[in-house]
N, C-alpha and C positions, 0 to 999 in steps of 0.2 A: 828718484823720485820715477813713477812709473804711469803709464798710461795705455789700457788695451783694448781696442776697439773691435768688437768681434762681431758673428752673425748673433750669439745670443744675450749680448749687450755690452756695454761698457762698465769697466772696473778701473779702479790705478788707488794711487796712495795720495791723502789728502797733502793740500800744500803745496806750493812750486809754482813754474808758470806753465802758461796756456799751452796744451798739446803736450806738454812733460806729465801733466800729472792730474788728478780730476780734481780739477780749479771747478768756479762757479760758472764761467765763459765754457766748459766743457759738457757741465751738467745741463746748462740751458741748450744749446746747440743740439745734443743727442736727446733730451726728452724734445725737442720742438720737433726732431726728426719723425722720432717713434708717435707723437699726436700727430703728426698731420698725415704718416702712413695709415694710422687708425682711422680718421675720417676719409681718408681718402678708399680706403678698402672696405669699410663696413658704415659709411656716414652713420655713424655712432658718437655720440660725442660725449660719451661716459666712461671715465678710467676709475678702477678701483687702485691705491695703491696703500702699502704698508710697510714696516721696517724692522730690522730687528733692532738691538738698544745700544749697538756701537755710539760712543760720544758724536761721531761726526752726523750721524741719523737726522738730528734736528737741523741743521742748518739745510742738508741736501734735501730734505723732505719740504722744506720754504721752498727752495727754487725749482723744485720740481713742481709744486701744485703752483706758483706763480707763473709759471713757464706755461703749464696748461689750460691754465684760466686765462691767459692770454692767447692760446689760440680758439679761446669759445670752447675749451671741453670742461664740463662738469665734473669734477672730482669728490671721491666718497674717499675719504682717509680712515681708514682703520687703526690707526697710526702703529702702538707696539703690536707686532702680531708676528706669526709665522709664516713662512712662504707655501706649505698646503693651505693655510688659512686664507691667503689672499686667492691663490688658484681656487678657491672651492665658492668665494665671494664674487668673484666676474660673471661664472653665467649665471648664479644666483640672482646677480643685480642686475641681468641684463646689460652689462655693460660691453663697449666696443674691446677692452682689455685690461690691461693690470701691469702697474710695475712694483716691483718688489726691492726695496732698498736695502741691498744686506751683500756683503762680500764673503757669505757663505763662512768656510774655514778659513778666509785669509787672516792673519793678523789686525790689530788695534788702528793702525795707521790705516788700512783698506776701506774701501766702500765701493758700492757697484749699482748698477740699474739692473735689474733682471729683468726682461720682458714677457710677456704674455700675451696671447691670442683673445679671441671672444671667446674661446670654449676654455679660458683658466688655462691653457698649457703654453709652454714656451714655444716660440714663435720659431716656423721652420727655416732652413739653411736661406732657401730662396727668398723669404720673408725679411729675414734680418742683414741679407746683401741690401734689398731696396732701401731698407733704413738707415745705412750705412751710406748708401749713395746719394739719398736727402742729405743726408748730415755733411756731406762733404762738399755736395752743391747749393748749401746752404737754402734748399729750395723751400721755404715755409713761408706763410702768409700770414699775421698777426690779424686778429680781431679787432672791429672797432669796439670803441667806446660800450656801446650799446649791448653788445653781443659776449662779453666775456664771462668765461664760465662760473659757475657757482660753487663754493664749496661747502662740503658738508660731511660730517664725521659718524660713525658707529664704532663703539668699543664690543658689541655683541656678538662679531664674531666668532671668536677662539669656544664660545659656549656652544651657538651654533653649530660647529664643528665637532665639539664634543658630544653633541644631541644626535649628531649624525652618523657618528661609530659608534655608540650606544644600541643605535635602532640595526644594525648590522646582524644578520642572524647567527654569523659566526663569532659574533662576540656575546660572551656569556657573563655578564656583570655578578651572577648569584653566586655562580662558580667561582670565580675569582673571588668573591668577599668570602665565603666559606673557608679559604685555605688558608686566611689570616696571614697574606705575605706581611714581610718585613723588608720595607725598598728603601735603599740609597741613592738620591740623584748628585747628578755632577749638571749644571745646565749651563754653566760658565759665564755664569753672570747676565747670561743674555733674556730672550722672549720666551726659552723653554723654563725658564724658572718661572714663569705665569702660568704658561699652556698646561705642561707637564702635572703638575700638582693638582690643580683642577680635573685633569684628567682620572687621574689615580684615584682622587675623590668620588667621583662620578662612578669608578669602578668598583668602590666598597673597599677600597685600600686604607686599613686605618694608619700603619705604622710606618711613616712615610718620615725621613730623616733628609733633611736638604741642606747641600751643599753649594754653596756659588748658586743661588737661585733667585738673589736678588738683581733685578735689571738693569743694572747700572753700565754697562757695556763695557765695563773694566776687567777685560779677561785675567783670570786667575793664573791661566799657563797657556801655551801656545792651544789654541781652540779645535784643531783638527783632532777629533777622537781615535787616535793611534795609541797602540800600547805606550810609548814610552812618553806620552803626556799625561796617562792615567794612571800614574804613581799614588797618587793622593787618594782617589776612592778604591784603586786595589790594596790600599795599607789598611783603609776601613775595614772594609771585606775579610782581611784576614784577621781581625778581631774576633770573630764568627758569630755577629748580633743579626746578620742580614741575608734574607735568601737571596736577594738580587741586586745588582747594582745596575741603574740605567743612566746612560750618558746620551747628550744628545749635541751638535754644533749649534753655531750661534743662531740660525735662521730655521733648526728642528726638520730637518731633511733628512739628516743621516741620525742613526742609530746605533748605539754598541750598549752591548751588555758585558757587565763583570760578572762571575761565578761567585758562589757563596764563600769559595776560598780563597778568592782575588785570582783568581786567573783570569785570563781574558776568553771570552765566548770567540769571541773573532767576527771584525766587522764583515767579512766575508760571510761570516756562519749565521747574520740576523736574517738574512732574504733566506737562507736554507732552512731553517728553523721553522719560519713562517711561512714558506712555501709547503713544505712538509705537512702543516697544519692545514691548510686551505685543501691540498690534496686527498686528504684522509678523508675529506667532508666534501668533495667534489671534484668529478673529474675533468681533467683539462691540461690545459697546455701552460709551459712556463718559457719566459726570456729572461735575459740577464746579457751583460754586454761580454765582448772577447776577449776580455783581460780579467773575468770574474770565475771564481772559481768550479770546477770539474763538479764538485759534489752537490750541486742544483741539477744538472742532469741526471745523476746517479741515481736521486731523490725521485726526478719526474719520471723516469723511467721504471722505475719501482713500482711506481705510483699509475704505471699503463698510461702516461701522458707522452706529450712530443716535448723537445726541449729546443729552444733557435737561439741561434747567438746573434746579438745587435751591434754595428757600430757602437764605439765609446761614445757616451753622451747622452744625458736624459732623450732628447728629442728622440733620437734614433732607437732608443728601448721602446718609446712610447711608441712609433711608428710600427715594430716590427709585432711587437703585442696585438695592435690592433690588426694587422695581416694575418698573425696567426692565431686570434681570438683567446689569447692567452687570458688564464684566470689569478695567473698571479706574475708579477717581474720585479726587476729594478736591477739593481747595480750593485758590486761587490764592497763598497764601500760605505754599505750598512743603508742603503737607500732601497727602501720600501715600496713600491708602486703597486694597489690594488684599485682595479679598476670598477668594481662595485661602488668603492666611493668616490674615486676620481684617478685621472691617468696623472698621476705626480708624484715623486718620492714624499712620502708623510711619515716621520718617525711616530706621530700618536696614534693611528693606525696602527702602523708595526706594535708598538706596545699593548695597544690593547688584543690586538690578534697574538702573541708571544703570550701573554699570561692567560689567556684562556687555554693556548694549547699548554702551559705549563702547568696549569691548575690539571686539566686533565690527563697530565704524563704522571702527576702524583709522586713524583721524584724530586731531587735536586738540581739543581741548573748545571751543574759539571756531569750527572750522568745524563742528562738531553745531549748534550755536547758530544759525549762518547758514543751516544747512539748514531751518529753521523759520519760516512766517510772522512778519512781523514787526509789534507792535501795543505800542502805548504805550496806558498807562491814565494817567488823570490825577484823584487824589482831592480831592474840594472837600467844604465845608460851607456852608450860610447857618444865622445864628442868627436865630430869629424871637420875638418879644416872647413872654409865656406867653399872652396872651387870643386867639391866631391859632389860628387850628382846622388844625393840620396836616393833618388827613385830607380835610378839603374842598380845602387847595392842591393835593393830590395829585390829586383827582378831576377838579378846573379843568385840570393840566397833561395830564392822561390825555385830557379833550376836546378841549385843541389839536390834539393828535397822533393823534386817532384812525384817520388814514387810515396811520397806520404798525403795522407790527406790535408789539404793547404784550404783557407779561406782567405781570401784578399781584399772582403767588403771595408775592412781598415785596415789598413797596411797587410802586414804577412802572417800568420797565424798556422804554425805547422804541430799537427800531433802524430804523436808518438805511442799507441795504445794511451794509457791514461794519462801520458803526460803530454804537455803541450809546450809550447813559447809563441808568445806575438812581441811582431816587430813593429812599432809606430814611429812614424819621423815627426818630430817638433813642426809647427807651423811657423817658427819664428824663429828659430835657430838652427844651425847645422846639426842635430843631434838624432840619434835615434834612441827610441827607449824600448826594452827590453825586460817582457813579461816572461816568467816560466813559471811552470806549477807540475810538482811530481809529489808522489807519497810520503817523500821525506825533505828535509831542508837541503839536506848533503846532494841528492840526487837534481833539485830543480836548479841551485846554484853549478852545478858541473854542466846541467844541459845548457844554462847561461852562457857559460863562458862556452863551452863549443860552440855556440854561435857567435860568440865578441870573435873568438879564432878566425870564424870562417870568414868575417866579415872584414877582418884585416889583412888575412891573405887575399880577400879580394880586392880591396883596396892597393895593395904592394903589387899586383901584378895589372895595374893599369899601366 
């Protein structure tokens, strides 16, 4: 069993002992801390909540609702929803914050509370630490009977979300409809099965084949949208009946495309393609995290914009996007952040923008993918013994490559012309994660292995 308390929320497996898993008592404690923080910092006693379809969601929802009401907070429950939908609903409802009940791409035994501020954005590291402190000290005070919060529901927000997407100037519904796309979906039996077909129909897509679109929460495969988990939809695409495959994760903030021949468009290239479309229509800057593909930088600079890299984590990407006035940003895990709609990863707006781009392009999805710079990312890790000073190891690596361009805002990222390697330490265990990218997988893996060898040499010389 596992329970992970972090500055962005609390997540864990269902069942087990208090403090060791996401039990009802842990849910109450952390919800009470977050509610207390909202009342203290905003004075606003309204919170919006929503959840993905996993089987534990209804149980967790009831505990969260009751706890918030017990603090005197009014709860607006969107029910089965998506992460970006809840993010948009918070400011629309003038709420003090929001909670999304989802463990995102984690397997079915997991659930989590994702925490939003009054802007509908993930809370900052400083705010998250304050919530953790409140929880640790159990510094909450519940309301008396006459001041309990009121509970209400609203199941219209997915439609409102879609309406807002259709109103965007760069979403061309008529052009999409004219292409008569044939699309197949994999929504892992979660809330994407509700939202994505609604969006496609609103965009004029008539040929929609649904796979795993019943929001039962019983995931048919590992819900993280990686190639090894998408063999079913790839096989269907190979039959030659579809123009595009669309895959989302359980809370619909990650988006992956499959080409007409069954090959993967690549989760790293979801953002690249959407950014390319935006930059063709609007000059501006872009942002992704340090572990995302260089292809975004190439596309951005070709369009006359400036690219900036942020520390890993959505809240860090959003902060950098605001600082650089970026017109598009996100993460290489299929996360699209389009600030004209809102500052949050949003698979739905990504679908609408990509389909408009594809309709304008006028050729196949695989040909669109081939039009972008081709890079390959190798992901590795090296496990260290607990007594090793990981920070010191990273400093020594930095010294070894001091003649190369280096970024240290999140671990150590070293650039070698169009190749790079990014080293990040784990916050929970003595592990260094090593990401490397090059124009071939062989050279990406060679680069990673070179750094791993350097680390081993540094350790052996201690």
